[in-house]
FIBAZA-54454 format. One record per residue: residue number from 1; residue in one letter; x, y, z of N, C-alpha, C in turn. Coordinates in steps of 0.2 Angstrom, whole numbers. Each point is the difference from the previous one (the first is absolute). Layout:
! residues N
NODE resi resn neast nnorth   nup caeast canorth  caup ceast cnorth   cup
NODE  NUM    A     X      Y     Z      X       Y     Z     X      Y     Z
...
//
This chain:
! residues 230
NODE resi resn neast nnorth   nup caeast canorth  caup ceast cnorth   cup
NODE    1    M     4     -6     0     -4       6     0     4      6     0
NODE    2    R     7      0     0      4       6     1     1      3    -7
NODE    3    A    -1      7     0      1       4    -6     8      3     1
NODE    4    I     2      2    -6      7       3     0     0      7     1
NODE    5    A     4      2     5      0       8     2     2      4    -6
NODE    6    S     4     -2    -4      3       4    -5    -6      1    -5
NODE    7    A    -4     -5    -1     -6       0    -5    -5      5     3
NODE    8    I    -1      1     6     -4       4     3     2      7    -1
NODE    9    A     7      2     1      2       6    -1    -1      2    -7
NODE   10    A     1     -4    -5     -1       2    -7    -7      1    -2
NODE   11    L    -5     -3     3     -7       1     0    -2      7     3
NODE   12    A     4      1     5     -2       7     3     2      6    -4
NODE   13    L     5     -1    -4      2       6    -4    -5      0    -6
NODE   14    G    -3     -5    -2     -5       0    -5    -7      3     1
NODE   15    I    -1     -1     7     -7       3     2     0      5     6
NODE   16    A     5      4     0      1       5     5    -6      4     0
NODE   17    A    -3      2    -6     -5       5     0    -6     -3     3
NODE   18    A    -2     -7    -1     -6      -3     2     1     -1     8
NODE   19    A     6     -1     2      0      -1     8    -1      7     3
NODE   20    A     1      5    -3     -1       7     3    -7      2     0
NODE   21    S    -4     -3    -5     -7       1     0    -4     -6     0
NODE   22    P    -3     -2     6     -3      -6     1    -6     -1    -5
NODE   23    A    -4      6    -1     -6       0    -4     2     -2    -7
NODE   24    D     6      1    -2      2      -1    -7     5     -6    -1
NODE   25    T    -3     -6    -1      5      -6    -1    -1     -3    -6
NODE   26    T    -1      4    -5     -1      -2    -7     6     -4    -3
NODE   27    A    -1     -4    -5      5      -4    -2     6      4    -4
NODE   28    D     6     -3     1      5       2    -5     4     -7    -1
NODE   29    A     6      1    -3      3      -6    -2     1     -5     5
NODE   30    T     0      2     6      2      -5     6    -7     -2     4
NODE   31    T    -6      1    -3     -6      -1     4     0     -7     2
NODE   32    G     1     -5    -5     -1      -7     2     6     -3     3
NODE   33    A     5      4     2      6      -3     3    -1     -2     7
NODE   34    H     3     -6     2     -1      -2     7     5      2     5
NODE   35    I    -3      3     5      4       2     6     1     -6     4
NODE   36    S    -5     -3     2      1      -6     4    -5     -5    -3
NODE   37    A    -1     -6     3     -5      -5    -3    -7      3     0
NODE   38    T    -2      4     4     -7       3     0    -1      7    -1
NODE   39    M     6      4    -2     -1       7    -1     3      1    -7
NODE   40    T    -2      5    -4      2       3    -6     1      7     1
NODE   41    A     2      3    -6      1       8     0    -7      3     0
NODE   42    K    -6     -4    -1     -6       3     0    -2      2     7
NODE   43    D     4     -3     5     -2       2     7     4      7     2
NODE   44    A     3      3    -5      4       6     2    -5      5     4
NODE   45    G     3      3     5     -4       5     4    -4     -3     5
NODE   46    S    -1     -6     1     -3      -4     5     4      0     6
NODE   47    A    -3     -2     6      3      -1     6     5     -6     0
NODE   48    Q    -2     -5    -4      5      -5    -1     6      2    -4
NODE   49    W    -1      4    -5      5       2    -4     5      4     4
NODE   50    F    -2      5     4      4       4     4     4     -5     5
NODE   51    F    -3     -5     3      3      -4     5     6     -4    -4
NODE   52    A    -2     -2    -6      6      -4    -4     5      5    -2
NODE   53    M    -1      6    -1      5       5    -3     3      4     6
NODE   54    A    -1     -1     6      3       4     5     7     -2     1
NODE   55    P     4      6     0      8      -1     1     1     -5     6
NODE   56    D     6     -3     0      1      -4     6     1      4     7
NODE   57    D     2      6    -1      1       4     6    -6      2     3
NODE   58    V    -6      0    -3     -6       1     3    -3     -6     4
NODE   59    L     1     -6    -3     -2      -6     3     6     -4     1
NODE   60    P     5      1     4      7      -3     1    -1     -7     2
NODE   61    L    -5     -2     3     -1      -7     2    -3     -5    -5
NODE   62    L    -3      4    -6     -3      -4    -5     3      2    -7
NODE   63    P     5     -4    -2      3       0    -6    -5     -1    -6
NODE   64    V     1      3    -5     -5       0    -6    -3     -7    -1
NODE   65    N     5     -5    -1     -3      -7    -1    -4     -3     5
NODE   66    T     1      2     7     -4      -2     5    -7      3    -1
NODE   67    R     0      7    -2     -7       3    -1    -4     -3    -6
NODE   68    L     4     -2    -5     -4      -3    -6    -2     -7     2
NODE   69    D     3     -3     4     -2      -7     3    -7      1     4
NODE   70    M     1      5     4     -6       2     4    -6      1    -4
NODE   71    L     1      4    -5     -6       2    -4    -2     -6    -4
NODE   72    D     4     -4    -3     -2      -6    -4    -4     -5     5
NODE   73    Y     2     -1     6     -3      -4     4    -7      2     2
NODE   74    F    -1      7     1     -6       3     2    -5     -1    -6
NODE   75    N     3      3    -6     -5       0    -6    -2     -7    -3
NODE   76    S     4     -5     2     -1      -7    -1    -5     -4     5
NODE   77    G    -1      4     5     -5      -3     6     4     -5     4
NODE   78    I     7      1     0      4      -5     4     2      4     7
NODE   79    E    -3     -3     5      2       3     7     7     -2     2
NODE   80    R     5      2    -3      7      -2     2     4      6     1
NODE   81    P     3      0     6      4       6     2     7     -1    -3
NODE   82    S     3      6    -2      7       0    -2     4      2     6
NODE   83    R     6      1    -1      5       2     6     3      6    -2
NODE   84    D     0      5     5      4       6    -1     7     -1     1
NODE   85    A     4      5    -1      7       0     1     2     -2     7
NODE   86    A    -4      1     5      2      -2     7    -3     -7     1
NODE   87    G    -3     -3    -5     -3      -7     1    -7      0     3
NODE   88    S    -3      5     1     -7       1     3    -5     -1    -6
NODE   89    R    -6     -2     2     -6      -1    -4    -1      6    -4
NODE   90    A    -1      0    -6     -2       6    -5    -6     -3    -4
NODE   91    I    -6      4     0     -5      -3    -4    -5      6    -2
NODE   92    V    -3      0    -6     -5       5    -2    -6     -2     3
NODE   93    T    -4      4     4     -6      -2     3    -6      3    -3
NODE   94    S     0      5    -5     -6       3    -3     3      4    -6
NODE   95    S    -4      1    -5      2       4    -6    -6      2    -4
NODE   96    S     0      7    -1     -5       3    -5     4      4    -5
NODE   97    N    -3      4    -4      4       3    -5     4      6     3
NODE   98    R    -2      3     5      4       5     3     2     -1     7
NODE   99    R    -1     -6     3      2      -1     7     3     -7     0
NODE  100    L     5     -1     4      3      -7     1     2      0     7
NODE  101    T    -1     -6     3      2      -1     7     5     -6     1
NODE  102    F     5      0     4      4      -6     0     3      0     7
NODE  103    D     2     -5     2      4      -1     7     7     -2    -2
NODE  104    S     5      3     4      7      -2     0     3      1     7
NODE  105    G     3     -5     2      3       0     7    -5     -2     5
NODE  106    D     3      1     6     -4      -2     6    -4      6     3
NODE  107    G    -7     -1     0     -4       6     3     0      6    -5
NODE  108    S     1     -1    -6      0       6    -5    -5     -1    -5
NODE  109    S    -4      5    -2     -4      -1    -6     0      7    -4
NODE  110    Y    -1      0    -6      1       5    -5    -6      1    -4
NODE  111    E    -1      7    -2     -5       1    -6     4      5    -5
NODE  112    L    -1     -2    -6      2       4    -6    -6      3    -3
NODE  113    A    -1      7     0     -5       3    -3     2      5    -5
NODE  114    V    -4      0    -6      2       4    -6    -6      5     0
NODE  115    Y     2      7     2     -5       5     0     1      5    -6
NODE  116    T    -5      3    -2      0       5    -5    -1      7     3
NODE  117    A     6      3     0      0       7     3     0      5    -5
NODE  118    G    -6      3    -2      0       5    -5     1     -4    -7
NODE  119    R     6      2    -3      2      -4    -6     6     -5     1
NODE  120    D     2      0     6      5      -4     2    -2     -7     3
NODE  121    T     5     -5    -1     -1      -6     4     4      0     6
NODE  122    V    -2     -2     5      3       0     7     0     -7     3
NODE  123    V     5     -3     2      0      -7     3     1      1     8
NODE  124    A    -5     -2     4      1       0     7     2     -7     2
NODE  125    L     6     -1     4      2      -6     2    -1      0     8
NODE  126    V    -5     -4     3     -1       0     7     3     -6     3
NODE  127    E     4      1     5      2      -6     4    -3      1     7
NODE  128    T    -3     -6     2     -3       0     7     3     -5     4
NODE  129    L     3      2     6      3      -5     5    -6     -1     5
NODE  130    H    -1     -6     1     -6      -2     4     2     -1     8
NODE  131    Y     6      0     2      1      -1     7     5      5     2
NODE  132    P    -1      3     7     -5      -3     4    -7      3    -1
NODE  133    M    -1      5    -4     -6       2    -3     1      2    -7
NODE  134    A    -5      0    -4      0       1    -7     2      8    -1
NODE  135    D     5      1    -4      2       7    -2     3      0    -7
NODE  136    S    -2      5    -4      2       0    -7     4      6    -1
NODE  137    R     4     -1    -5      4       6    -3    -1     -1    -8
NODE  138    I     0      6    -3     -2       1    -7     6      3    -4
NODE  139    E     2     -3    -5      5       3    -5    -3      2    -6
NODE  140    W     2      5    -3     -4       3    -6     5      0    -6
NODE  141    Y    -2     -2    -6      4       0    -6    -4      2    -6
NODE  142    D     4      3    -5     -3       1    -6    -1     -6    -5
NODE  143    S    -2      1    -6     -1      -6    -4     7     -3    -2
NODE  144    H     5      3     1      7      -3    -2     3     -2     7
NODE  145    W    -3     -1     5      2      -2     6     6      5     3
NODE  146    R    -1      6    -1      4       5     3    -4      3     6
NODE  147    P     4      0     6     -3       2     6    -3      7    -1
NODE  148    M    -6      2     4     -3       6    -1    -2      3     7
NODE  149    Q    -2      6     0     -3       2     7    -6     -3     1
NODE  150    P    -2     -1     7     -6      -4     2    -6      4    -3
NODE  151    L    -5     -3    -2     -6       3    -2    -4      0     7
NODE  152    L     2     -3     5     -3       0     6     5      0     6
NODE  153    P     2      6     2      5       0     6    -3     -3     6
NODE  154    E     4     -3     4     -3      -4     6    -4      5     4
NODE  155    P    -6     -1     2     -4       4     4     2      1     7
NODE  156    G     0      6     3      2       1     7    -6     -1     4
NODE  157    L     1      0     7     -6      -1     4    -6      4    -1
NODE  158    A     1      6    -2     -6       5    -1    -5     -3    -5
NODE  159    A     3     -4    -5     -4      -3    -5    -5     -6     3
NODE  160    W     3     -3     5     -4      -5     3    -5      2     5
NODE  161    L     0      6     2     -5       2     5    -7      1    -2
NODE  162    T    -5     -2     3     -6       1    -1    -2      7     1
NODE  163    G    -6      2    -2     -2       7     1     0      2     7
NODE  164    A    -3     -4     4      0       1     7     7     -1     3
NODE  165    G     4     -4    -3      7      -2     3     5      6    -1
NODE  166    S    -2      4    -5      5       6     0     0      4     6
NODE  167    K    -5      0     4      0       3     7     4     -4     5
NODE  168    H     2     -6    -2      4      -4     5     6     -2    -2
NODE  169    R     3      4    -4      7      -2    -4     5     -1     6
NODE  170    A     1      4     5      5      -1     5    -1     -6     3
NODE  171    E    -6     -2     2     -1      -7     3     2     -6    -5
NODE  172    V    -2      1    -6      2      -5    -5     8     -1     0
NODE  173    E     3      6    -1      7       0    -1     4     -3     6
NODE  174    Q    -3      1     6      3      -3     6    -1     -7     1
NODE  175    A    -6     -3    -3     -2      -7     1     3     -4    -5
NODE  176    I     1      2    -6      1      -4    -6     7      3    -3
NODE  177    P     5     -4     1      7       2    -2     2      0    -7
NODE  178    F    -4     -3    -4      1       0    -7    -6     -3    -4
NODE  179    M     0      1    -6     -6      -3    -4     2     -6    -5
NODE  180    T    -3     -5     0      1      -5    -5    -7     -1    -4
NODE  181    A     1     -2    -7     -6       0    -4     2     -5    -6
NODE  182    E    -5     -4    -2      0      -4    -6    -3      3    -6
NODE  183    A     4      0    -5     -3       3    -6    -3     -5    -5
NODE  184    A    -5      2    -3     -4      -4    -5    -1      4    -7
NODE  185    T     2     -2    -5      0       4    -6    -7     -2    -4
NODE  186    D    -2      4    -4     -6      -1    -5     1      4    -6
NODE  187    P     5     -1    -4      1       4    -6    -6      1    -5
NODE  188    D    -4     -5     0     -6       1    -5    -5      5     3
NODE  189    A     0      1     6     -5       5     3     4      6     2
NODE  190    G     7      0    -1      4       6     1     1      2     7
NODE  191    T     0     -6     5      0       2     7     6     -4     3
NODE  192    L     1      2     6      5      -3     5    -2      1     7
NODE  193    T    -1     -6     3     -3       0     7     5     -2     5
NODE  194    L     1      4     5      4      -1     6    -4     -2     6
NODE  195    T     1     -6     3     -4      -3     5     5      0     7
NODE  196    R    -2      3     5      4       0     6     1     -6     3
NODE  197    T     6     -2     2      1      -6     3     4      1     7
NODE  198    I     1      6     2      3       1     7    -4     -3     6
NODE  199    D    -6     -2    -1     -4      -2     6     4     -7     2
NODE  200    S     2     -4    -4      3      -6     2     7      0     3
NODE  201    Y     2      6     0      7       2     4    -1     -1     8
NODE  202    F    -6      1     2     -2       1     7    -3     -7     2
NODE  203    L     2     -2     6     -4      -6     3    -7      3     2
NODE  204    P    -5     -5     0     -7       2     1    -1      4     6
NODE  205    A     4     -2     6     -1       4     6     3      7     0
NODE  206    D     4      1    -5      4       6     0    -2      5    -6
NODE  207    T    -6     -2    -4     -2       4    -6    -2      7     3
NODE  208    P     3      5    -3     -2       6     2    -7      3    -3
NODE  209    D    -3      3     4     -7       3    -2     1      5    -5
NODE  210    A     6      3    -1      1       5    -5     0     -3    -7
NODE  211    L     0     -7    -1     -1      -2    -7    -7      2    -3
NODE  212    R    -5      1     4     -7       2    -2     1      6    -4
NODE  213    W     5      4     1      0       7    -4     4     -1    -6
NODE  214    L     1     -6    -2      4      -1    -7    -5     -4    -5
NODE  215    R     1      2    -6     -4      -3    -5     2     -7    -1
NODE  216    P    -5     -5    -2      3      -7    -1     3      0    -6
NODE  217    S    -1      4    -5      3       0    -7    -1      6    -3
NODE  218    I     5      1    -5     -1       6    -4     0     -2    -8
NODE  219    V    -5      2    -4      0      -1    -7     2      6    -4
NODE  220    Y     5     -1    -4      3       5    -4    -2     -1    -7
NODE  221    T    -2      5    -4     -2       0    -7     5      4    -4
NODE  222    L     2     -3    -6      5       3    -4    -3      5    -4
NODE  223    R     3      6     1     -3       6    -4     6      3    -4
NODE  224    G     0     -1    -6      6       3    -4     6     -4     2
NODE  225    S     5      3     3      7      -3     2     0     -1     8
NODE  226    R    -5      0     3      1      -1     8    -7     -3     2
NODE  227    F     1     -3     6     -5      -3     4    -3      5     5
NODE  228    V    -7      0     0     -3       5     5    -5     -4     4
NODE  229    A     0      1     7     -4      -4     4    -7      2    -1
NODE  230    R    -5     -5     0     -7       1     0    -2      4     6
//
């Protein structure tokens, strides 16, 4: 099931324009070429395409051939994990045109989401560590996998306060040392949701009352080139 990395690079040069514009994946001379056993250049601009084309320094534990195996297994309906560079389990868990989820390593999960920001294509790569409580970080790239400024800077405490909670900010700051949240992408709807997870930091008997002044989640909508809280 392994594809040849050099062949992928050659295909990338032939369809760079398509990769930059997910809505336009019309055929050229390479359209029927195979990237892996279950992917061709027709998939240019999809989440699977960006996953396959990511530079090794973006996903250092997942060399390109490992990623292609993961895609081939998933697309073939085979629930067989691959092994990342550290020897840990690596597997694609879901896939749609604009969003792909996968696991790699112990206690980590990932989302790769392809957003349309104005006329540009933006890739959000979300890594979520699940222990001791789920916490996500997001890296942002353009359609050529060049790092870019975040479309959603990490929200501060003020963003999490409820309307009534804004009057109790000092109490919240004293009781809650930091915030953790799990991110979920929905590029089709143009949204990104952060769900607070700091609650599990506390033992049941020590759960601070100040948590009631925090929103359980924040939904952001992509407007132009930035995300805005609803």
